[in-house]
The first five atom37 places (N, CA, C, CB, O) and aatype in JSON, in Angstrom:
{
  "aatype": [12, 10, 3, 0, 10, 16, 11, 6, 3, 17, 16, 11, 5, 10, 2, 6, 15, 13, 18, 9, 5, 9, 7, 2, 16, 3, 11, 18, 14, 9, 11, 10, 9, 3, 19, 15, 7, 18, 7, 1, 15, 12, 7, 7, 15, 1, 6, 0, 18, 15, 10, 10, 13, 15, 7, 14, 11, 12, 14, 9, 10, 14, 5, 2, 9, 18, 15, 19, 2, 2, 15, 0, 13, 7, 0, 10, 3, 9, 13, 10, 19, 14, 9, 7, 14, 5, 0, 3, 7, 12, 7, 18, 6, 0, 19, 13, 16],
  "atom_mask": [
    [1, 1, 1, 1, 1],
    [1, 1, 1, 1, 1],
    [1, 1, 1, 1, 1],
    [1, 1, 1, 1, 1],
    [1, 1, 1, 1, 1],
    [1, 1, 1, 1, 1],
    [1, 1, 1, 1, 1],
    [1, 1, 1, 1, 1],
    [1, 1, 1, 1, 1],
    [1, 1, 1, 1, 1],
    [1, 1, 1, 1, 1],
    [1, 1, 1, 1, 1],
    [1, 1, 1, 1, 1],
    [1, 1, 1, 1, 1],
    [1, 1, 1, 1, 1],
    [1, 1, 1, 1, 1],
    [1, 1, 1, 1, 1],
    [1, 1, 1, 1, 1],
    [1, 1, 1, 1, 1],
    [1, 1, 1, 1, 1],
    [1, 1, 1, 1, 1],
    [1, 1, 1, 1, 1],
    [1, 1, 1, 0, 1],
    [1, 1, 1, 1, 1],
    [1, 1, 1, 1, 1],
    [1, 1, 1, 1, 1],
    [1, 1, 1, 1, 1],
    [1, 1, 1, 1, 1],
    [1, 1, 1, 1, 1],
    [1, 1, 1, 1, 1],
    [1, 1, 1, 1, 1],
    [1, 1, 1, 1, 1],
    [1, 1, 1, 1, 1],
    [1, 1, 1, 1, 1],
    [1, 1, 1, 1, 1],
    [1, 1, 1, 1, 1],
    [1, 1, 1, 0, 1],
    [1, 1, 1, 1, 1],
    [1, 1, 1, 0, 1],
    [1, 1, 1, 1, 1],
    [1, 1, 1, 1, 1],
    [1, 1, 1, 1, 1],
    [1, 1, 1, 0, 1],
    [1, 1, 1, 0, 1],
    [1, 1, 1, 1, 1],
    [1, 1, 1, 1, 1],
    [1, 1, 1, 1, 1],
    [1, 1, 1, 1, 1],
    [1, 1, 1, 1, 1],
    [1, 1, 1, 1, 1],
    [1, 1, 1, 1, 1],
    [1, 1, 1, 1, 1],
    [1, 1, 1, 1, 1],
    [1, 1, 1, 1, 1],
    [1, 1, 1, 0, 1],
    [1, 1, 1, 1, 1],
    [1, 1, 1, 1, 1],
    [1, 1, 1, 1, 1],
    [1, 1, 1, 1, 1],
    [1, 1, 1, 1, 1],
    [1, 1, 1, 1, 1],
    [1, 1, 1, 1, 1],
    [1, 1, 1, 1, 1],
    [1, 1, 1, 1, 1],
    [1, 1, 1, 1, 1],
    [1, 1, 1, 1, 1],
    [1, 1, 1, 1, 1],
    [1, 1, 1, 1, 1],
    [1, 1, 1, 1, 1],
    [1, 1, 1, 1, 1],
    [1, 1, 1, 1, 1],
    [1, 1, 1, 1, 1],
    [1, 1, 1, 1, 1],
    [1, 1, 1, 0, 1],
    [1, 1, 1, 1, 1],
    [1, 1, 1, 1, 1],
    [1, 1, 1, 1, 1],
    [1, 1, 1, 1, 1],
    [1, 1, 1, 1, 1],
    [1, 1, 1, 1, 1],
    [1, 1, 1, 1, 1],
    [1, 1, 1, 1, 1],
    [1, 1, 1, 1, 1],
    [1, 1, 1, 0, 1],
    [1, 1, 1, 1, 1],
    [1, 1, 1, 1, 1],
    [1, 1, 1, 1, 1],
    [1, 1, 1, 1, 1],
    [1, 1, 1, 0, 1],
    [1, 1, 1, 1, 1],
    [1, 1, 1, 0, 1],
    [1, 1, 1, 1, 1],
    [1, 1, 1, 1, 1],
    [1, 1, 1, 1, 1],
    [1, 1, 1, 1, 1],
    [1, 1, 1, 1, 1],
    [1, 1, 1, 1, 1]
  ],
  "atom_positions": [
    [[24.13, 159.64, 106.96], [25.32, 159.19, 106.27], [26.27, 158.44, 107.2], [26.03, 160.38, 105.65], [26.95, 157.5, 106.77]],
    [[26.33, 158.82, 108.45], [27.25, 158.2, 109.4], [27.01, 156.69, 109.49], [27.1, 158.83, 110.78], [27.97, 155.92, 109.58]],
    [[25.75, 156.26, 109.48], [25.44, 154.84, 109.57], [25.95, 154.05, 108.37], [23.94, 154.65, 109.69], [26.22, 152.85, 108.48]],
    [[26.1, 154.71, 107.23], [26.55, 154.03, 106.02], [28.07, 153.92, 105.92], [26.02, 154.75, 104.81], [28.57, 153.13, 105.12]],
    [[28.8, 154.7, 106.71], [30.26, 154.68, 106.63], [30.83, 153.43, 107.29], [30.86, 155.94, 107.28], [30.33, 152.98, 108.32]],
    [[31.86, 152.88, 106.68], [32.5, 151.67, 107.18], [33.94, 151.97, 107.63], [32.5, 150.56, 106.11], [34.45, 153.07, 107.41]],
    [[34.55, 151.0, 108.24], [35.95, 151.13, 108.63], [36.81, 151.44, 107.41], [36.45, 149.84, 109.33], [37.74, 152.24, 107.49]],
    [[36.5, 150.82, 106.29], [37.27, 151.04, 105.06], [37.13, 152.49, 104.57], [36.81, 150.07, 103.97], [38.1, 153.08, 104.09]],
    [[35.93, 153.05, 104.69], [35.73, 154.46, 104.29], [36.62, 155.37, 105.12], [34.25, 154.87, 104.46], [37.26, 156.28, 104.58]],
    [[36.66, 155.13, 106.42], [37.47, 155.96, 107.31], [38.96, 155.75, 107.07], [37.13, 155.66, 108.78], [39.74, 156.69, 107.15]],
    [[39.36, 154.51, 106.76], [40.77, 154.23, 106.51], [41.29, 155.07, 105.35], [40.97, 152.74, 106.23], [42.46, 155.47, 105.35]],
    [[40.46, 155.33, 104.37], [40.85, 156.18, 103.23], [41.11, 157.62, 103.66], [39.76, 156.15, 102.15], [41.73, 158.38, 102.92]],
    [[40.65, 158.0, 104.84], [40.82, 159.37, 105.34], [41.94, 159.48, 106.38], [39.52, 159.87, 105.94], [42.12, 160.54, 106.98]],
    [[42.7, 158.41, 106.58], [43.81, 158.45, 107.55], [44.76, 159.6, 107.24], [44.57, 157.12, 107.56], [45.1, 159.84, 106.09]],
    [[45.17, 160.29, 108.29], [46.09, 161.43, 108.21], [45.49, 162.64, 107.5], [47.35, 161.02, 107.51], [46.22, 163.58, 107.16]],
    [[44.2, 162.63, 107.29], [43.52, 163.79, 106.7], [43.08, 164.73, 107.81], [42.3, 163.35, 105.84], [42.86, 164.33, 108.95]],
    [[42.94, 165.99, 107.44], [42.5, 167.02, 108.38], [40.99, 167.07, 108.46], [43.05, 168.39, 107.99], [40.3, 166.97, 107.44]],
    [[40.49, 167.22, 109.66], [39.08, 167.43, 109.95], [39.01, 168.67, 110.84], [38.42, 166.16, 110.64], [40.04, 169.17, 111.29]],
    [[37.82, 169.15, 111.09], [37.66, 170.17, 112.12], [36.34, 169.95, 112.84], [37.72, 171.6, 111.51], [35.38, 169.44, 112.27]],
    [[36.34, 170.34, 114.1], [35.14, 170.29, 114.91], [34.54, 171.68, 114.92], [35.44, 169.79, 116.37], [35.21, 172.66, 115.26]],
    [[33.29, 171.78, 114.54], [32.58, 173.06, 114.56], [32.03, 173.27, 115.96], [31.43, 173.11, 113.49], [31.23, 172.47, 116.46]],
    [[32.45, 174.36, 116.6], [31.98, 174.69, 117.94], [31.27, 176.03, 117.85], [33.16, 174.74, 118.98], [31.88, 177.05, 117.58]],
    [[29.97, 176.0, 118.09], [29.2, 177.24, 117.94], [29.09, 177.61, 116.47], [0.0, 0.0, 0.0], [29.2, 176.77, 115.59]],
    [[28.86, 178.9, 116.22], [28.67, 179.35, 114.85], [29.97, 179.65, 114.13], [27.81, 180.57, 114.84], [30.02, 179.6, 112.9]],
    [[31.04, 179.96, 114.87], [32.25, 180.44, 114.19], [33.52, 179.68, 114.54], [32.45, 181.85, 114.51], [34.44, 179.64, 113.72]],
    [[33.62, 179.09, 115.71], [34.88, 178.47, 116.13], [35.09, 177.11, 115.47], [34.92, 178.32, 117.65], [34.2, 176.26, 115.47]],
    [[36.29, 176.91, 114.92], [36.67, 175.63, 114.32], [37.9, 175.11, 115.06], [36.95, 175.78, 112.79], [38.89, 175.82, 115.23]],
    [[37.83, 173.86, 115.49], [38.89, 173.21, 116.26], [39.52, 172.14, 115.35], [38.33, 172.57, 117.6], [38.85, 171.17, 115.02]],
    [[40.78, 172.3, 114.95], [41.38, 171.37, 113.99], [41.74, 170.03, 114.64], [42.62, 171.98, 113.37], [42.26, 169.98, 115.76]],
    [[41.46, 168.94, 113.93], [41.85, 167.6, 114.36], [42.32, 166.82, 113.13], [40.67, 166.86, 115.09], [42.01, 167.19, 112.0]],
    [[43.06, 165.74, 113.38], [43.53, 164.88, 112.3], [43.22, 163.44, 112.66], [45.07, 165.08, 112.04], [43.41, 163.03, 113.8]],
    [[42.74, 162.67, 111.68], [42.48, 161.25, 111.9], [43.81, 160.5, 111.85], [41.47, 160.68, 110.83], [44.47, 160.47, 110.81]],
    [[44.2, 159.89, 112.98], [45.52, 159.25, 113.04], [45.46, 157.72, 113.16], [46.29, 159.8, 114.2], [46.49, 157.06, 113.02]],
    [[44.28, 157.16, 113.41], [44.2, 155.7, 113.49], [42.76, 155.24, 113.3], [44.74, 155.2, 114.84], [41.81, 155.89, 113.75]],
    [[42.61, 154.1, 112.62], [41.33, 153.41, 112.49], [41.58, 151.97, 112.88], [40.73, 153.53, 111.01], [42.42, 151.3, 112.27]],
    [[40.88, 151.48, 113.91], [41.08, 150.11, 114.4], [39.79, 149.32, 114.27], [41.57, 150.11, 115.86], [38.72, 149.79, 114.67]],
    [[39.88, 148.12, 113.71], [38.72, 147.25, 113.58], [38.67, 146.23, 114.7], [0.0, 0.0, 0.0], [39.7, 145.83, 115.23]],
    [[37.44, 145.82, 115.05], [37.25, 144.84, 116.12], [36.47, 143.62, 115.66], [36.53, 145.49, 117.29], [36.06, 142.8, 116.48]],
    [[36.26, 143.48, 114.36], [35.52, 142.35, 113.82], [34.02, 142.5, 114.01], [0.0, 0.0, 0.0], [33.54, 143.49, 114.57]],
    [[33.3, 141.52, 113.52], [31.84, 141.52, 113.64], [31.42, 140.69, 114.84], [31.18, 140.98, 112.34], [32.04, 139.69, 115.18]],
    [[30.35, 141.14, 115.47], [29.78, 140.31, 116.53], [29.02, 139.17, 115.86], [28.85, 141.14, 117.48], [28.69, 139.25, 114.68]],
    [[28.75, 138.14, 116.61], [28.03, 137.0, 116.05], [26.68, 137.46, 115.53], [27.86, 135.89, 117.11], [25.85, 137.97, 116.28]],
    [[26.46, 137.28, 114.26], [25.21, 137.7, 113.65], [25.15, 139.18, 113.35], [0.0, 0.0, 0.0], [24.13, 139.67, 112.85]],
    [[26.23, 139.91, 113.64], [26.25, 141.35, 113.38], [26.35, 141.65, 111.9], [0.0, 0.0, 0.0], [26.95, 140.89, 111.13]],
    [[25.76, 142.75, 111.5], [25.75, 143.1, 110.09], [26.87, 144.06, 109.71], [24.43, 143.71, 109.72], [27.12, 144.29, 108.53]],
    [[27.56, 144.61, 110.72], [28.65, 145.53, 110.39], [29.79, 145.34, 111.38], [28.16, 146.99, 110.41], [29.61, 144.89, 112.51]],
    [[30.98, 145.68, 110.91], [32.17, 145.56, 111.74], [32.26, 146.7, 112.74], [33.43, 145.51, 110.87], [32.02, 147.86, 112.39]],
    [[32.6, 146.37, 113.97], [32.84, 147.4, 114.98], [34.23, 147.98, 114.74], [32.71, 146.82, 116.45], [35.15, 147.26, 114.36]],
    [[34.38, 149.29, 114.97], [35.67, 149.94, 114.77], [35.74, 151.2, 115.61], [35.91, 150.27, 113.28], [34.73, 151.71, 116.1]],
    [[36.96, 151.7, 115.76], [37.15, 152.97, 116.47], [38.02, 153.89, 115.63], [37.78, 152.73, 117.87], [38.82, 153.45, 114.8]],
    [[37.85, 155.17, 115.88], [38.64, 156.22, 115.23], [39.43, 156.95, 116.3], [37.73, 157.21, 114.43], [38.92, 157.19, 117.39]],
    [[40.66, 157.28, 115.99], [41.47, 158.09, 116.89], [41.87, 159.37, 116.16], [42.73, 157.3, 117.39], [42.52, 159.33, 115.11]],
    [[41.48, 160.48, 116.74], [41.83, 161.8, 116.21], [42.84, 162.44, 117.14], [40.57, 162.7, 116.04], [42.86, 162.14, 118.34]],
    [[43.68, 163.31, 116.59], [44.6, 164.11, 117.4], [44.28, 165.58, 117.17], [46.08, 163.79, 117.05], [44.16, 166.03, 116.03]],
    [[44.16, 166.32, 118.27], [43.89, 167.75, 118.2], [44.91, 168.51, 119.02], [0.0, 0.0, 0.0], [45.83, 167.91, 119.57]],
    [[44.76, 169.82, 119.11], [45.67, 170.62, 119.92], [45.69, 170.15, 121.37], [45.28, 172.11, 119.85], [44.7, 169.61, 121.88]],
    [[46.83, 170.36, 122.04], [46.94, 169.96, 123.45], [45.99, 170.75, 124.34], [48.37, 170.15, 123.93], [45.51, 170.23, 125.34]],
    [[45.73, 171.98, 123.98], [44.8, 172.82, 124.74], [43.97, 173.64, 123.77], [45.56, 173.76, 125.73], [44.49, 174.02, 122.72]],
    [[42.73, 173.91, 124.04], [41.98, 173.42, 125.18], [41.58, 171.96, 124.97], [40.73, 174.29, 125.42], [41.47, 171.5, 123.83]],
    [[41.36, 171.25, 126.06], [40.88, 169.88, 125.99], [39.36, 169.92, 125.94], [41.38, 169.03, 127.22], [38.7, 170.46, 126.83]],
    [[38.81, 169.35, 124.88], [37.35, 169.32, 124.74], [36.78, 168.2, 125.6], [36.94, 169.14, 123.26], [37.34, 167.11, 125.63]],
    [[35.67, 168.45, 126.3], [35.04, 167.38, 127.08], [34.33, 166.39, 126.16], [34.03, 167.97, 128.1], [34.04, 166.7, 125.0]],
    [[34.05, 165.18, 126.67], [33.3, 164.23, 125.86], [31.96, 164.84, 125.52], [33.12, 162.87, 126.59], [31.29, 165.44, 126.37]],
    [[31.57, 164.66, 124.26], [30.34, 165.29, 123.79], [30.09, 164.83, 122.36], [30.43, 166.85, 123.87], [30.96, 164.22, 121.73]],
    [[28.91, 165.13, 121.86], [28.63, 164.94, 120.45], [29.03, 166.23, 119.75], [27.11, 164.58, 120.19], [28.54, 167.31, 120.08]],
    [[29.94, 166.1, 118.76], [30.45, 167.25, 118.03], [30.16, 167.1, 116.54], [31.96, 167.42, 118.27], [30.05, 165.99, 116.02]],
    [[30.03, 168.23, 115.87], [29.94, 168.26, 114.42], [31.36, 168.19, 113.88], [29.19, 169.54, 113.9], [32.12, 169.16, 113.96]],
    [[31.72, 167.02, 113.32], [33.06, 166.78, 112.79], [32.97, 166.89, 111.27], [33.63, 165.37, 113.23], [32.13, 166.25, 110.64]],
    [[33.84, 167.71, 110.69], [33.74, 168.04, 109.27], [35.03, 167.74, 108.52], [33.37, 169.5, 109.09], [36.13, 167.92, 109.05]],
    [[34.88, 167.29, 107.27], [36.0, 167.26, 106.33], [35.44, 167.32, 104.92], [36.89, 165.99, 106.53], [34.23, 167.24, 104.72]],
    [[36.32, 167.45, 103.94], [35.86, 167.64, 102.57], [35.22, 166.39, 101.98], [37.01, 168.08, 101.69], [34.34, 166.5, 101.12]],
    [[35.62, 165.21, 102.41], [35.08, 163.97, 101.85], [33.7, 163.62, 102.4], [36.02, 162.83, 102.12], [32.83, 163.17, 101.65]],
    [[33.48, 163.83, 103.69], [32.24, 163.39, 104.34], [31.29, 164.53, 104.68], [32.57, 162.65, 105.59], [30.12, 164.28, 104.95]],
    [[31.75, 165.76, 104.66], [30.91, 166.87, 105.11], [30.83, 166.87, 106.63], [0.0, 0.0, 0.0], [31.79, 166.48, 107.3]],
    [[29.7, 167.3, 107.16], [29.5, 167.4, 108.61], [28.84, 166.13, 109.15], [28.65, 168.64, 108.97], [27.81, 165.69, 108.63]],
    [[29.43, 165.55, 110.19], [28.9, 164.35, 110.84], [28.86, 164.58, 112.34], [29.75, 163.1, 110.49], [29.84, 165.06, 112.91]],
    [[27.76, 164.24, 112.98], [27.67, 164.35, 114.43], [28.25, 163.08, 115.05], [26.18, 164.57, 114.89], [27.7, 161.99, 114.89]],
    [[29.37, 163.24, 115.77], [30.11, 162.1, 116.32], [30.36, 162.32, 117.8], [31.45, 161.89, 115.56], [30.75, 163.4, 118.23]],
    [[30.13, 161.25, 118.6], [30.44, 161.3, 120.03], [31.94, 161.06, 120.2], [29.61, 160.23, 120.82], [32.44, 159.98, 119.89]],
    [[32.65, 162.08, 120.69], [34.09, 162.01, 120.9], [34.41, 162.03, 122.39], [34.8, 163.17, 120.18], [33.79, 162.75, 123.17]],
    [[35.4, 161.23, 122.77], [35.86, 161.16, 124.16], [37.35, 161.47, 124.19], [35.56, 159.74, 124.78], [38.12, 160.84, 123.47]],
    [[37.78, 162.44, 125.02], [39.21, 162.67, 125.14], [39.86, 161.49, 125.86], [39.49, 164.0, 125.9], [39.39, 161.08, 126.92]],
    [[40.93, 160.95, 125.29], [41.56, 159.77, 125.9], [42.97, 160.05, 126.4], [41.6, 158.64, 124.89], [43.64, 159.14, 126.88]],
    [[43.42, 161.28, 126.31], [44.73, 161.63, 126.84], [45.69, 162.09, 125.78], [0.0, 0.0, 0.0], [45.41, 162.01, 124.58]],
    [[46.83, 162.57, 126.24], [47.83, 163.11, 125.31], [48.36, 162.04, 124.35], [48.99, 163.72, 126.09], [48.57, 160.89, 124.73]],
    [[48.58, 162.46, 123.11], [49.25, 161.65, 122.09], [50.59, 162.32, 121.81], [48.37, 161.52, 120.78], [50.89, 163.36, 122.4]],
    [[51.38, 161.75, 120.94], [52.7, 162.3, 120.64], [52.62, 163.74, 120.15], [53.4, 161.44, 119.59], [53.5, 164.56, 120.45]],
    [[51.58, 164.05, 119.39], [51.51, 165.38, 118.79], [50.26, 166.17, 119.19], [51.55, 165.26, 117.31], [49.9, 167.12, 118.5]],
    [[49.61, 165.8, 120.28], [48.43, 166.55, 120.72], [47.54, 165.72, 121.63], [0.0, 0.0, 0.0], [47.97, 164.7, 122.17]],
    [[46.31, 166.16, 121.79], [45.33, 165.46, 122.62], [44.57, 164.45, 121.76], [44.34, 166.46, 123.3], [44.14, 164.78, 120.65]],
    [[44.41, 163.23, 122.27], [43.69, 162.2, 121.54], [42.21, 162.21, 121.84], [0.0, 0.0, 0.0], [41.79, 162.43, 122.98]],
    [[41.41, 161.98, 120.8], [39.95, 161.87, 120.92], [39.52, 160.61, 120.2], [39.22, 163.15, 120.33], [39.93, 160.35, 119.07]],
    [[38.67, 159.81, 120.86], [38.25, 158.53, 120.3], [36.75, 158.52, 120.04], [38.63, 157.38, 121.22], [35.95, 159.07, 120.8]],
    [[36.38, 157.88, 118.93], [34.99, 157.59, 118.61], [34.89, 156.1, 118.35], [34.48, 158.44, 117.37], [35.73, 155.54, 117.65]],
    [[33.87, 155.44, 118.9], [33.68, 154.0, 118.73], [32.35, 153.75, 118.05], [33.75, 153.26, 120.11], [31.33, 154.34, 118.41]],
    [[32.38, 152.86, 117.05], [31.17, 152.5, 116.3], [30.97, 151.0, 116.4], [31.28, 152.95, 114.8], [31.88, 150.22, 116.12]],
    [[29.74, 150.59, 116.8], [29.44, 149.16, 116.94], [28.29, 148.77, 116.05], [29.13, 148.81, 118.39], [27.89, 147.61, 116.04]]
  ]
}
C-alpha cells in the first residue's frame, strides 16, 4: 500500500495522530505536521515528497524502519530519521522518491 500513496493522500492526513508500534505492546505517539513536495524527476512516474512527524521530546528514536499506524492507512513500514527538536517535540522525517 505504501507504494500507492501519494503526496496528496498524505496531505489529507496533516495534523492527524499516528503511532509507532515498538515491539508487541509499546506505542509511541506522533503527529503528521508537514508534507513537502519536490516535483517529478525527468521521466519520473511519481512526485518525490517528504513527511515530517512530531513526537515526544524523549525518548529519541534512532533512525530505523518503523511500523507507523493510523486509522486511515493502517500499519505501514516507514524509514524514519530523527531530524532534531521541533516547536512541540522531536521531528522525524520520511522521504519518498
